[in-house]
mmCIF entry with sequence, helices, sheets and N, C-alpha, C, O atoms, coordinates in Angstrom:
data_MODEL
# 
_entry.id   MODEL 
# 
_entity.id                         1 
_entity.type                       polymer 
_entity.pdbx_number_of_molecules   1 
# 
_entity_poly.entity_id                      1 
_entity_poly.type                           'polypeptide(L)' 
_entity_poly.nstd_linkage                   no 
_entity_poly.nstd_monomer                   no 
_entity_poly.pdbx_seq_one_letter_code       MPATLEVECTSDDCEVDMFEMHYTYDMPDDVGVADFVCPYCEETDCLEEIQV 
_entity_poly.pdbx_seq_one_letter_code_can   MPATLEVECTSDDCEVDMFEMHYTYDMPDDVGVADFVCPYCEETDCLEEIQV 
_entity_poly.pdbx_strand_id                 A 
# 
loop_
_entity_poly_seq.entity_id 
_entity_poly_seq.num 
_entity_poly_seq.mon_id 
_entity_poly_seq.hetero 
1 1  MET n 
1 2  PRO n 
1 3  ALA n 
1 4  THR n 
1 5  LEU n 
1 6  GLU n 
1 7  VAL n 
1 8  GLU n 
1 9  CYS n 
1 10 THR n 
1 11 SER n 
1 12 ASP n 
1 13 ASP n 
1 14 CYS n 
1 15 GLU n 
1 16 VAL n 
1 17 ASP n 
1 18 MET n 
1 19 PHE n 
1 20 GLU n 
1 21 MET n 
1 22 HIS n 
1 23 TYR n 
1 24 THR n 
1 25 TYR n 
1 26 ASP n 
1 27 MET n 
1 28 PRO n 
1 29 ASP n 
1 30 ASP n 
1 31 VAL n 
1 32 GLY n 
1 33 VAL n 
1 34 ALA n 
1 35 ASP n 
1 36 PHE n 
1 37 VAL n 
1 38 CYS n 
1 39 PRO n 
1 40 TYR n 
1 41 CYS n 
1 42 GLU n 
1 43 GLU n 
1 44 THR n 
1 45 ASP n 
1 46 CYS n 
1 47 LEU n 
1 48 GLU n 
1 49 GLU n 
1 50 ILE n 
1 51 GLN n 
1 52 VAL n 
# 
_struct_asym.id          A 
_struct_asym.entity_id   1 
# 
_struct_conf.conf_type_id            HELX_P 
_struct_conf.id                      HELX_P1 
_struct_conf.pdbx_PDB_helix_id       AA1 
_struct_conf.beg_label_comp_id       VAL 
_struct_conf.beg_label_asym_id       A 
_struct_conf.beg_label_seq_id        33 
_struct_conf.pdbx_beg_PDB_ins_code   ? 
_struct_conf.end_label_comp_id       ASP 
_struct_conf.end_label_asym_id       A 
_struct_conf.end_label_seq_id        35 
_struct_conf.pdbx_end_PDB_ins_code   ? 
_struct_conf.beg_auth_comp_id        VAL 
_struct_conf.beg_auth_asym_id        A 
_struct_conf.beg_auth_seq_id         33 
_struct_conf.end_auth_comp_id        ASP 
_struct_conf.end_auth_asym_id        A 
_struct_conf.end_auth_seq_id         35 
_struct_conf.pdbx_PDB_helix_class    5 
_struct_conf.details                 ? 
_struct_conf.pdbx_PDB_helix_length   3 
# 
_struct_conf_type.id          HELX_P 
_struct_conf_type.criteria    ? 
_struct_conf_type.reference   ? 
# 
_struct_sheet.id               AA1 
_struct_sheet.type             ? 
_struct_sheet.number_strands   3 
_struct_sheet.details          ? 
# 
loop_
_struct_sheet_order.sheet_id 
_struct_sheet_order.range_id_1 
_struct_sheet_order.range_id_2 
_struct_sheet_order.offset 
_struct_sheet_order.sense 
AA1 1 2 ? anti-parallel 
AA1 2 3 ? anti-parallel 
# 
loop_
_struct_sheet_range.sheet_id 
_struct_sheet_range.id 
_struct_sheet_range.beg_label_comp_id 
_struct_sheet_range.beg_label_asym_id 
_struct_sheet_range.beg_label_seq_id 
_struct_sheet_range.pdbx_beg_PDB_ins_code 
_struct_sheet_range.end_label_comp_id 
_struct_sheet_range.end_label_asym_id 
_struct_sheet_range.end_label_seq_id 
_struct_sheet_range.pdbx_end_PDB_ins_code 
_struct_sheet_range.beg_auth_comp_id 
_struct_sheet_range.beg_auth_asym_id 
_struct_sheet_range.beg_auth_seq_id 
_struct_sheet_range.end_auth_comp_id 
_struct_sheet_range.end_auth_asym_id 
_struct_sheet_range.end_auth_seq_id 
AA1 1 MET A 18 ? HIS A 22 ? MET A 18 HIS A 22 
AA1 2 THR A 4  ? CYS A 9  ? THR A 4  CYS A 9  
AA1 3 LEU A 47 ? GLU A 49 ? LEU A 47 GLU A 49 
# 
loop_
_atom_site.group_PDB 
_atom_site.id 
_atom_site.type_symbol 
_atom_site.label_atom_id 
_atom_site.label_alt_id 
_atom_site.label_comp_id 
_atom_site.label_asym_id 
_atom_site.label_entity_id 
_atom_site.label_seq_id 
_atom_site.pdbx_PDB_ins_code 
_atom_site.Cartn_x 
_atom_site.Cartn_y 
_atom_site.Cartn_z 
_atom_site.occupancy 
_atom_site.B_iso_or_equiv 
_atom_site.pdbx_formal_charge 
_atom_site.auth_seq_id 
_atom_site.auth_comp_id 
_atom_site.auth_asym_id 
_atom_site.auth_atom_id 
_atom_site.pdbx_PDB_model_num 
ATOM 1   N N  . MET A 1 1  ? 5.948   27.938 -62.958 1.00 0.00 ? 1  MET A N  1 
ATOM 2   C CA . MET A 1 1  ? 6.098   27.679 -61.493 1.00 0.00 ? 1  MET A CA 1 
ATOM 3   C C  . MET A 1 1  ? 5.187   26.471 -61.117 1.00 0.00 ? 1  MET A C  1 
ATOM 4   O O  . MET A 1 1  ? 4.046   26.329 -61.556 1.00 0.00 ? 1  MET A O  1 
ATOM 5   N N  . PRO A 1 2  ? 5.819   25.599 -60.242 1.00 0.00 ? 2  PRO A N  1 
ATOM 6   C CA . PRO A 1 2  ? 4.985   24.430 -59.875 1.00 0.00 ? 2  PRO A CA 1 
ATOM 7   C C  . PRO A 1 2  ? 3.711   24.869 -59.050 1.00 0.00 ? 2  PRO A C  1 
ATOM 8   O O  . PRO A 1 2  ? 3.603   25.952 -58.476 1.00 0.00 ? 2  PRO A O  1 
ATOM 9   N N  . ALA A 1 3  ? 2.826   23.933 -59.076 1.00 0.00 ? 3  ALA A N  1 
ATOM 10  C CA . ALA A 1 3  ? 1.498   24.215 -58.369 1.00 0.00 ? 3  ALA A CA 1 
ATOM 11  C C  . ALA A 1 3  ? 1.699   24.237 -56.900 1.00 0.00 ? 3  ALA A C  1 
ATOM 12  O O  . ALA A 1 3  ? 2.644   23.639 -56.387 1.00 0.00 ? 3  ALA A O  1 
ATOM 13  N N  . THR A 1 4  ? 0.829   24.917 -56.207 1.00 0.00 ? 4  THR A N  1 
ATOM 14  C CA . THR A 1 4  ? 0.855   24.902 -54.733 1.00 0.00 ? 4  THR A CA 1 
ATOM 15  C C  . THR A 1 4  ? -0.516  24.649 -54.326 1.00 0.00 ? 4  THR A C  1 
ATOM 16  O O  . THR A 1 4  ? -1.439  25.248 -54.878 1.00 0.00 ? 4  THR A O  1 
ATOM 17  N N  . LEU A 1 5  ? -0.739  23.700 -53.282 1.00 0.00 ? 5  LEU A N  1 
ATOM 18  C CA . LEU A 1 5  ? -1.920  23.341 -52.787 1.00 0.00 ? 5  LEU A CA 1 
ATOM 19  C C  . LEU A 1 5  ? -2.074  23.704 -51.345 1.00 0.00 ? 5  LEU A C  1 
ATOM 20  O O  . LEU A 1 5  ? -1.256  23.200 -50.576 1.00 0.00 ? 5  LEU A O  1 
ATOM 21  N N  . GLU A 1 6  ? -2.918  24.433 -50.892 1.00 0.00 ? 6  GLU A N  1 
ATOM 22  C CA . GLU A 1 6  ? -3.075  24.824 -49.408 1.00 0.00 ? 6  GLU A CA 1 
ATOM 23  C C  . GLU A 1 6  ? -4.215  23.957 -48.860 1.00 0.00 ? 6  GLU A C  1 
ATOM 24  O O  . GLU A 1 6  ? -5.294  23.900 -49.450 1.00 0.00 ? 6  GLU A O  1 
ATOM 25  N N  . VAL A 1 7  ? -3.987  23.328 -47.806 1.00 0.00 ? 7  VAL A N  1 
ATOM 26  C CA . VAL A 1 7  ? -4.889  22.212 -47.215 1.00 0.00 ? 7  VAL A CA 1 
ATOM 27  C C  . VAL A 1 7  ? -5.132  22.607 -45.766 1.00 0.00 ? 7  VAL A C  1 
ATOM 28  O O  . VAL A 1 7  ? -4.240  23.095 -45.072 1.00 0.00 ? 7  VAL A O  1 
ATOM 29  N N  . GLU A 1 8  ? -6.394  22.375 -45.323 1.00 0.00 ? 8  GLU A N  1 
ATOM 30  C CA . GLU A 1 8  ? -6.679  22.442 -43.901 1.00 0.00 ? 8  GLU A CA 1 
ATOM 31  C C  . GLU A 1 8  ? -7.206  21.102 -43.421 1.00 0.00 ? 8  GLU A C  1 
ATOM 32  O O  . GLU A 1 8  ? -7.930  20.395 -44.123 1.00 0.00 ? 8  GLU A O  1 
ATOM 33  N N  . CYS A 1 9  ? -6.797  20.768 -42.144 1.00 0.00 ? 9  CYS A N  1 
ATOM 34  C CA . CYS A 1 9  ? -7.291  19.543 -41.563 1.00 0.00 ? 9  CYS A CA 1 
ATOM 35  C C  . CYS A 1 9  ? -8.547  19.976 -40.640 1.00 0.00 ? 9  CYS A C  1 
ATOM 36  O O  . CYS A 1 9  ? -8.402  20.828 -39.763 1.00 0.00 ? 9  CYS A O  1 
ATOM 37  N N  . THR A 1 10 ? -9.740  19.368 -40.875 1.00 0.00 ? 10 THR A N  1 
ATOM 38  C CA . THR A 1 10 ? -10.896 19.765 -40.142 1.00 0.00 ? 10 THR A CA 1 
ATOM 39  C C  . THR A 1 10 ? -11.207 18.878 -38.946 1.00 0.00 ? 10 THR A C  1 
ATOM 40  O O  . THR A 1 10 ? -12.192 19.075 -38.234 1.00 0.00 ? 10 THR A O  1 
ATOM 41  N N  . SER A 1 11 ? -10.331 17.891 -38.747 1.00 0.00 ? 11 SER A N  1 
ATOM 42  C CA . SER A 1 11 ? -10.570 16.957 -37.559 1.00 0.00 ? 11 SER A CA 1 
ATOM 43  C C  . SER A 1 11 ? -10.453 17.783 -36.272 1.00 0.00 ? 11 SER A C  1 
ATOM 44  O O  . SER A 1 11 ? -9.561  18.621 -36.142 1.00 0.00 ? 11 SER A O  1 
ATOM 45  N N  . ASP A 1 12 ? -11.331 17.545 -35.363 1.00 0.00 ? 12 ASP A N  1 
ATOM 46  C CA . ASP A 1 12 ? -11.441 18.160 -34.065 1.00 0.00 ? 12 ASP A CA 1 
ATOM 47  C C  . ASP A 1 12 ? -10.268 17.690 -33.195 1.00 0.00 ? 12 ASP A C  1 
ATOM 48  O O  . ASP A 1 12 ? -9.884  18.407 -32.271 1.00 0.00 ? 12 ASP A O  1 
ATOM 49  N N  . ASP A 1 13 ? -9.687  16.515 -33.456 1.00 0.00 ? 13 ASP A N  1 
ATOM 50  C CA . ASP A 1 13 ? -8.576  15.941 -32.707 1.00 0.00 ? 13 ASP A CA 1 
ATOM 51  C C  . ASP A 1 13 ? -7.326  16.171 -33.167 1.00 0.00 ? 13 ASP A C  1 
ATOM 52  O O  . ASP A 1 13 ? -6.370  15.589 -32.653 1.00 0.00 ? 13 ASP A O  1 
ATOM 53  N N  . CYS A 1 14 ? -7.169  17.061 -34.207 1.00 0.00 ? 14 CYS A N  1 
ATOM 54  C CA . CYS A 1 14 ? -5.992  17.329 -34.850 1.00 0.00 ? 14 CYS A CA 1 
ATOM 55  C C  . CYS A 1 14 ? -5.391  18.761 -34.568 1.00 0.00 ? 14 CYS A C  1 
ATOM 56  O O  . CYS A 1 14 ? -6.113  19.756 -34.636 1.00 0.00 ? 14 CYS A O  1 
ATOM 57  N N  . GLU A 1 15 ? -4.158  18.835 -34.277 1.00 0.00 ? 15 GLU A N  1 
ATOM 58  C CA . GLU A 1 15 ? -3.485  20.144 -34.003 1.00 0.00 ? 15 GLU A CA 1 
ATOM 59  C C  . GLU A 1 15 ? -3.066  20.969 -35.240 1.00 0.00 ? 15 GLU A C  1 
ATOM 60  O O  . GLU A 1 15 ? -2.671  22.128 -35.113 1.00 0.00 ? 15 GLU A O  1 
ATOM 61  N N  . VAL A 1 16 ? -3.159  20.350 -36.445 1.00 0.00 ? 16 VAL A N  1 
ATOM 62  C CA . VAL A 1 16 ? -2.784  21.124 -37.680 1.00 0.00 ? 16 VAL A CA 1 
ATOM 63  C C  . VAL A 1 16 ? -3.872  22.054 -38.070 1.00 0.00 ? 16 VAL A C  1 
ATOM 64  O O  . VAL A 1 16 ? -5.022  21.634 -38.200 1.00 0.00 ? 16 VAL A O  1 
ATOM 65  N N  . ASP A 1 17 ? -3.556  23.328 -38.266 1.00 0.00 ? 17 ASP A N  1 
ATOM 66  C CA . ASP A 1 17 ? -4.502  24.222 -38.797 1.00 0.00 ? 17 ASP A CA 1 
ATOM 67  C C  . ASP A 1 17 ? -4.538  24.180 -40.269 1.00 0.00 ? 17 ASP A C  1 
ATOM 68  O O  . ASP A 1 17 ? -5.606  24.020 -40.860 1.00 0.00 ? 17 ASP A O  1 
ATOM 69  N N  . MET A 1 18 ? -3.382  24.319 -40.904 1.00 0.00 ? 18 MET A N  1 
ATOM 70  C CA . MET A 1 18 ? -3.285  24.364 -42.352 1.00 0.00 ? 18 MET A CA 1 
ATOM 71  C C  . MET A 1 18 ? -1.891  24.103 -42.736 1.00 0.00 ? 18 MET A C  1 
ATOM 72  O O  . MET A 1 18 ? -0.998  24.344 -41.925 1.00 0.00 ? 18 MET A O  1 
ATOM 73  N N  . PHE A 1 19 ? -1.610  23.603 -43.970 1.00 0.00 ? 19 PHE A N  1 
ATOM 74  C CA . PHE A 1 19 ? -0.381  23.426 -44.563 1.00 0.00 ? 19 PHE A CA 1 
ATOM 75  C C  . PHE A 1 19 ? -0.329  23.570 -46.000 1.00 0.00 ? 19 PHE A C  1 
ATOM 76  O O  . PHE A 1 19 ? -1.353  23.461 -46.674 1.00 0.00 ? 19 PHE A O  1 
ATOM 77  N N  . GLU A 1 20 ? 0.820   23.812 -46.515 1.00 0.00 ? 20 GLU A N  1 
ATOM 78  C CA . GLU A 1 20 ? 0.968   24.108 -47.999 1.00 0.00 ? 20 GLU A CA 1 
ATOM 79  C C  . GLU A 1 20 ? 1.805   23.013 -48.588 1.00 0.00 ? 20 GLU A C  1 
ATOM 80  O O  . GLU A 1 20 ? 2.781   22.599 -47.962 1.00 0.00 ? 20 GLU A O  1 
ATOM 81  N N  . MET A 1 21 ? 1.463   22.504 -49.803 1.00 0.00 ? 21 MET A N  1 
ATOM 82  C CA . MET A 1 21 ? 2.219   21.534 -50.454 1.00 0.00 ? 21 MET A CA 1 
ATOM 83  C C  . MET A 1 21 ? 2.659   22.174 -51.808 1.00 0.00 ? 21 MET A C  1 
ATOM 84  O O  . MET A 1 21 ? 1.818   22.710 -52.530 1.00 0.00 ? 21 MET A O  1 
ATOM 85  N N  . HIS A 1 22 ? 3.919   22.121 -52.138 1.00 0.00 ? 22 HIS A N  1 
ATOM 86  C CA . HIS A 1 22 ? 4.492   22.613 -53.314 1.00 0.00 ? 22 HIS A CA 1 
ATOM 87  C C  . HIS A 1 22 ? 4.920   21.435 -54.189 1.00 0.00 ? 22 HIS A C  1 
ATOM 88  O O  . HIS A 1 22 ? 5.793   20.653 -53.815 1.00 0.00 ? 22 HIS A O  1 
ATOM 89  N N  . TYR A 1 23 ? 4.281   21.322 -55.376 1.00 0.00 ? 23 TYR A N  1 
ATOM 90  C CA . TYR A 1 23 ? 4.518   20.182 -56.311 1.00 0.00 ? 23 TYR A CA 1 
ATOM 91  C C  . TYR A 1 23 ? 5.680   20.389 -57.184 1.00 0.00 ? 23 TYR A C  1 
ATOM 92  O O  . TYR A 1 23 ? 6.015   21.551 -57.414 1.00 0.00 ? 23 TYR A O  1 
ATOM 93  N N  . THR A 1 24 ? 6.312   19.458 -57.679 1.00 0.00 ? 24 THR A N  1 
ATOM 94  C CA . THR A 1 24 ? 7.248   19.542 -58.698 1.00 0.00 ? 24 THR A CA 1 
ATOM 95  C C  . THR A 1 24 ? 6.568   19.499 -60.009 1.00 0.00 ? 24 THR A C  1 
ATOM 96  O O  . THR A 1 24 ? 5.375   19.198 -60.030 1.00 0.00 ? 24 THR A O  1 
ATOM 97  N N  . TYR A 1 25 ? 7.211   19.774 -61.132 1.00 0.00 ? 25 TYR A N  1 
ATOM 98  C CA . TYR A 1 25 ? 6.546   19.674 -62.380 1.00 0.00 ? 25 TYR A CA 1 
ATOM 99  C C  . TYR A 1 25 ? 6.209   18.378 -62.833 1.00 0.00 ? 25 TYR A C  1 
ATOM 100 O O  . TYR A 1 25 ? 5.460   18.223 -63.797 1.00 0.00 ? 25 TYR A O  1 
ATOM 101 N N  . ASP A 1 26 ? 6.728   17.400 -62.183 1.00 0.00 ? 26 ASP A N  1 
ATOM 102 C CA . ASP A 1 26 ? 6.335   15.965 -62.540 1.00 0.00 ? 26 ASP A CA 1 
ATOM 103 C C  . ASP A 1 26 ? 5.078   15.393 -61.979 1.00 0.00 ? 26 ASP A C  1 
ATOM 104 O O  . ASP A 1 26 ? 4.684   14.267 -62.286 1.00 0.00 ? 26 ASP A O  1 
ATOM 105 N N  . MET A 1 27 ? 4.417   16.232 -61.104 1.00 0.00 ? 27 MET A N  1 
ATOM 106 C CA . MET A 1 27 ? 3.148   15.763 -60.394 1.00 0.00 ? 27 MET A CA 1 
ATOM 107 C C  . MET A 1 27 ? 2.074   15.820 -61.535 1.00 0.00 ? 27 MET A C  1 
ATOM 108 O O  . MET A 1 27 ? 1.913   16.784 -62.284 1.00 0.00 ? 27 MET A O  1 
ATOM 109 N N  . PRO A 1 28 ? 1.361   14.649 -61.560 1.00 0.00 ? 28 PRO A N  1 
ATOM 110 C CA . PRO A 1 28 ? 0.178   14.632 -62.516 1.00 0.00 ? 28 PRO A CA 1 
ATOM 111 C C  . PRO A 1 28 ? -0.852  15.677 -62.278 1.00 0.00 ? 28 PRO A C  1 
ATOM 112 O O  . PRO A 1 28 ? -1.035  16.123 -61.145 1.00 0.00 ? 28 PRO A O  1 
ATOM 113 N N  . ASP A 1 29 ? -1.544  16.093 -63.334 1.00 0.00 ? 29 ASP A N  1 
ATOM 114 C CA . ASP A 1 29 ? -2.464  17.250 -63.276 1.00 0.00 ? 29 ASP A CA 1 
ATOM 115 C C  . ASP A 1 29 ? -3.707  16.946 -62.339 1.00 0.00 ? 29 ASP A C  1 
ATOM 116 O O  . ASP A 1 29 ? -4.300  17.848 -61.746 1.00 0.00 ? 29 ASP A O  1 
ATOM 117 N N  . ASP A 1 30 ? -4.042  15.670 -62.254 1.00 0.00 ? 30 ASP A N  1 
ATOM 118 C CA . ASP A 1 30 ? -5.249  15.225 -61.514 1.00 0.00 ? 30 ASP A CA 1 
ATOM 119 C C  . ASP A 1 30 ? -5.005  14.941 -60.028 1.00 0.00 ? 30 ASP A C  1 
ATOM 120 O O  . ASP A 1 30 ? -5.868  14.378 -59.354 1.00 0.00 ? 30 ASP A O  1 
ATOM 121 N N  . VAL A 1 31 ? -3.828  15.330 -59.516 1.00 0.00 ? 31 VAL A N  1 
ATOM 122 C CA . VAL A 1 31 ? -3.547  15.053 -58.080 1.00 0.00 ? 31 VAL A CA 1 
ATOM 123 C C  . VAL A 1 31 ? -4.297  16.096 -57.238 1.00 0.00 ? 31 VAL A C  1 
ATOM 124 O O  . VAL A 1 31 ? -4.246  17.293 -57.522 1.00 0.00 ? 31 VAL A O  1 
ATOM 125 N N  . GLY A 1 32 ? -4.983  15.626 -56.212 1.00 0.00 ? 32 GLY A N  1 
ATOM 126 C CA . GLY A 1 32 ? -5.684  16.609 -55.359 1.00 0.00 ? 32 GLY A CA 1 
ATOM 127 C C  . GLY A 1 32 ? -5.668  16.206 -53.923 1.00 0.00 ? 32 GLY A C  1 
ATOM 128 O O  . GLY A 1 32 ? -4.902  15.318 -53.549 1.00 0.00 ? 32 GLY A O  1 
ATOM 129 N N  . VAL A 1 33 ? -6.468  16.810 -53.107 1.00 0.00 ? 33 VAL A N  1 
ATOM 130 C CA . VAL A 1 33 ? -6.445  16.592 -51.643 1.00 0.00 ? 33 VAL A CA 1 
ATOM 131 C C  . VAL A 1 33 ? -6.694  15.149 -51.253 1.00 0.00 ? 33 VAL A C  1 
ATOM 132 O O  . VAL A 1 33 ? -6.150  14.660 -50.262 1.00 0.00 ? 33 VAL A O  1 
ATOM 133 N N  . ALA A 1 34 ? -7.497  14.487 -52.017 1.00 0.00 ? 34 ALA A N  1 
ATOM 134 C CA . ALA A 1 34 ? -7.796  13.067 -51.716 1.00 0.00 ? 34 ALA A CA 1 
ATOM 135 C C  . ALA A 1 34 ? -6.620  12.142 -51.790 1.00 0.00 ? 34 ALA A C  1 
ATOM 136 O O  . ALA A 1 34 ? -6.650  11.053 -51.218 1.00 0.00 ? 34 ALA A O  1 
ATOM 137 N N  . ASP A 1 35 ? -5.534  12.568 -52.515 1.00 0.00 ? 35 ASP A N  1 
ATOM 138 C CA . ASP A 1 35 ? -4.385  11.801 -52.618 1.00 0.00 ? 35 ASP A CA 1 
ATOM 139 C C  . ASP A 1 35 ? -3.389  11.802 -51.425 1.00 0.00 ? 35 ASP A C  1 
ATOM 140 O O  . ASP A 1 35 ? -2.430  11.031 -51.391 1.00 0.00 ? 35 ASP A O  1 
ATOM 141 N N  . PHE A 1 36 ? -3.648  12.655 -50.504 1.00 0.00 ? 36 PHE A N  1 
ATOM 142 C CA . PHE A 1 36 ? -2.802  12.829 -49.364 1.00 0.00 ? 36 PHE A CA 1 
ATOM 143 C C  . PHE A 1 36 ? -3.399  12.587 -47.952 1.00 0.00 ? 36 PHE A C  1 
ATOM 144 O O  . PHE A 1 36 ? -4.617  12.516 -47.787 1.00 0.00 ? 36 PHE A O  1 
ATOM 145 N N  . VAL A 1 37 ? -2.544  12.468 -46.983 1.00 0.00 ? 37 VAL A N  1 
ATOM 146 C CA . VAL A 1 37 ? -3.013  12.240 -45.623 1.00 0.00 ? 37 VAL A CA 1 
ATOM 147 C C  . VAL A 1 37 ? -2.373  13.354 -44.760 1.00 0.00 ? 37 VAL A C  1 
ATOM 148 O O  . VAL A 1 37 ? -1.261  13.808 -45.030 1.00 0.00 ? 37 VAL A O  1 
ATOM 149 N N  . CYS A 1 38 ? -3.114  13.778 -43.712 1.00 0.00 ? 38 CYS A N  1 
ATOM 150 C CA . CYS A 1 38 ? -2.664  14.752 -42.807 1.00 0.00 ? 38 CYS A CA 1 
ATOM 151 C C  . CYS A 1 38 ? -1.322  14.309 -42.171 1.00 0.00 ? 38 CYS A C  1 
ATOM 152 O O  . CYS A 1 38 ? -1.209  13.171 -41.716 1.00 0.00 ? 38 CYS A O  1 
ATOM 153 N N  . PRO A 1 39 ? -0.298  15.208 -42.138 1.00 0.00 ? 39 PRO A N  1 
ATOM 154 C CA . PRO A 1 39 ? 0.947   14.864 -41.578 1.00 0.00 ? 39 PRO A CA 1 
ATOM 155 C C  . PRO A 1 39 ? 0.982   14.720 -40.100 1.00 0.00 ? 39 PRO A C  1 
ATOM 156 O O  . PRO A 1 39 ? 1.971   14.245 -39.541 1.00 0.00 ? 39 PRO A O  1 
ATOM 157 N N  . TYR A 1 40 ? -0.084  15.124 -39.445 1.00 0.00 ? 40 TYR A N  1 
ATOM 158 C CA . TYR A 1 40 ? -0.198  15.112 -37.992 1.00 0.00 ? 40 TYR A CA 1 
ATOM 159 C C  . TYR A 1 40 ? -0.951  13.894 -37.496 1.00 0.00 ? 40 TYR A C  1 
ATOM 160 O O  . TYR A 1 40 ? -0.438  13.011 -36.808 1.00 0.00 ? 40 TYR A O  1 
ATOM 161 N N  . CYS A 1 41 ? -2.285  13.921 -37.925 1.00 0.00 ? 41 CYS A N  1 
ATOM 162 C CA . CYS A 1 41 ? -3.203  12.803 -37.475 1.00 0.00 ? 41 CYS A CA 1 
ATOM 163 C C  . CYS A 1 41 ? -3.324  11.692 -38.389 1.00 0.00 ? 41 CYS A C  1 
ATOM 164 O O  . CYS A 1 41 ? -3.982  10.704 -38.062 1.00 0.00 ? 41 CYS A O  1 
ATOM 165 N N  . GLU A 1 42 ? -2.732  11.773 -39.529 1.00 0.00 ? 42 GLU A N  1 
ATOM 166 C CA . GLU A 1 42 ? -2.652  10.761 -40.597 1.00 0.00 ? 42 GLU A CA 1 
ATOM 167 C C  . GLU A 1 42 ? -4.018  10.304 -41.119 1.00 0.00 ? 42 GLU A C  1 
ATOM 168 O O  . GLU A 1 42 ? -4.178  9.172  -41.576 1.00 0.00 ? 42 GLU A O  1 
ATOM 169 N N  . GLU A 1 43 ? -5.016  11.228 -41.038 1.00 0.00 ? 43 GLU A N  1 
ATOM 170 C CA . GLU A 1 43 ? -6.394  10.971 -41.595 1.00 0.00 ? 43 GLU A CA 1 
ATOM 171 C C  . GLU A 1 43 ? -6.436  11.554 -43.038 1.00 0.00 ? 43 GLU A C  1 
ATOM 172 O O  . GLU A 1 43 ? -5.646  12.426 -43.400 1.00 0.00 ? 43 GLU A O  1 
ATOM 173 N N  . THR A 1 44 ? -7.375  11.041 -43.822 1.00 0.00 ? 44 THR A N  1 
ATOM 174 C CA . THR A 1 44 ? -7.504  11.525 -45.143 1.00 0.00 ? 44 THR A CA 1 
ATOM 175 C C  . THR A 1 44 ? -8.852  12.264 -45.434 1.00 0.00 ? 44 THR A C  1 
ATOM 176 O O  . THR A 1 44 ? -8.939  13.195 -46.234 1.00 0.00 ? 44 THR A O  1 
ATOM 177 N N  . ASP A 1 45 ? -9.927  11.745 -44.686 1.00 0.00 ? 45 ASP A N  1 
ATOM 178 C CA . ASP A 1 45 ? -11.190 12.300 -44.901 1.00 0.00 ? 45 ASP A CA 1 
ATOM 179 C C  . ASP A 1 45 ? -11.519 13.607 -44.437 1.00 0.00 ? 45 ASP A C  1 
ATOM 180 O O  . ASP A 1 45 ? -12.544 14.182 -44.805 1.00 0.00 ? 45 ASP A O  1 
ATOM 181 N N  . CYS A 1 46 ? -10.609 14.151 -43.562 1.00 0.00 ? 46 CYS A N  1 
ATOM 182 C CA . CYS A 1 46 ? -10.814 15.425 -42.949 1.00 0.00 ? 46 CYS A CA 1 
ATOM 183 C C  . CYS A 1 46 ? -9.934  16.561 -43.635 1.00 0.00 ? 46 CYS A C  1 
ATOM 184 O O  . CYS A 1 46 ? -9.846  17.664 -43.097 1.00 0.00 ? 46 CYS A O  1 
ATOM 185 N N  . LEU A 1 47 ? -9.295  16.279 -44.813 1.00 0.00 ? 47 LEU A N  1 
ATOM 186 C CA . LEU A 1 47 ? -8.551  17.264 -45.467 1.00 0.00 ? 47 LEU A CA 1 
ATOM 187 C C  . LEU A 1 47 ? -9.395  18.019 -46.424 1.00 0.00 ? 47 LEU A C  1 
ATOM 188 O O  . LEU A 1 47 ? -10.193 17.409 -47.135 1.00 0.00 ? 47 LEU A O  1 
ATOM 189 N N  . GLU A 1 48 ? -9.267  19.348 -46.491 1.00 0.00 ? 48 GLU A N  1 
ATOM 190 C CA . GLU A 1 48 ? -10.020 20.124 -47.421 1.00 0.00 ? 48 GLU A CA 1 
ATOM 191 C C  . GLU A 1 48 ? -9.112  21.116 -48.094 1.00 0.00 ? 48 GLU A C  1 
ATOM 192 O O  . GLU A 1 48 ? -8.244  21.670 -47.420 1.00 0.00 ? 48 GLU A O  1 
ATOM 193 N N  . GLU A 1 49 ? -9.248  21.376 -49.360 1.00 0.00 ? 49 GLU A N  1 
ATOM 194 C CA . GLU A 1 49 ? -8.481  22.334 -50.047 1.00 0.00 ? 49 GLU A CA 1 
ATOM 195 C C  . GLU A 1 49 ? -8.954  23.754 -49.679 1.00 0.00 ? 49 GLU A C  1 
ATOM 196 O O  . GLU A 1 49 ? -10.154 24.025 -49.684 1.00 0.00 ? 49 GLU A O  1 
ATOM 197 N N  . ILE A 1 50 ? -8.020  24.652 -49.363 1.00 0.00 ? 50 ILE A N  1 
ATOM 198 C CA . ILE A 1 50 ? -8.376  26.025 -49.104 1.00 0.00 ? 50 ILE A CA 1 
ATOM 199 C C  . ILE A 1 50 ? -8.396  26.805 -50.409 1.00 0.00 ? 50 ILE A C  1 
ATOM 200 O O  . ILE A 1 50 ? -7.379  26.876 -51.098 1.00 0.00 ? 50 ILE A O  1 
ATOM 201 N N  . GLN A 1 51 ? -9.496  27.372 -50.747 1.00 0.00 ? 51 GLN A N  1 
ATOM 202 C CA . GLN A 1 51 ? -9.710  28.161 -51.945 1.00 0.00 ? 51 GLN A CA 1 
ATOM 203 C C  . GLN A 1 51 ? -9.228  29.572 -51.627 1.00 0.00 ? 51 GLN A C  1 
ATOM 204 O O  . GLN A 1 51 ? -9.774  30.195 -50.717 1.00 0.00 ? 51 GLN A O  1 
ATOM 205 N N  . VAL A 1 52 ? -8.265  30.086 -52.307 1.00 0.00 ? 52 VAL A N  1 
ATOM 206 C CA . VAL A 1 52 ? -7.873  31.549 -52.052 1.00 0.00 ? 52 VAL A CA 1 
ATOM 207 C C  . VAL A 1 52 ? -8.185  32.419 -53.226 1.00 0.00 ? 52 VAL A C  1 
ATOM 208 O O  . VAL A 1 52 ? -7.933  33.623 -53.186 1.00 0.00 ? 52 VAL A O  1 
# 
């Protein structure tokens, strides 16, 4: 099954609480939160992986 990454945006100015990304099998193993931007506020430094 492809990997799933749960992410939260910690920016006080952002309305996104959390979102989930589902990778395909072609995604490199070293891809992480730092490789993405928030889909709402378009910031990168406020994204954090949610550890479940």
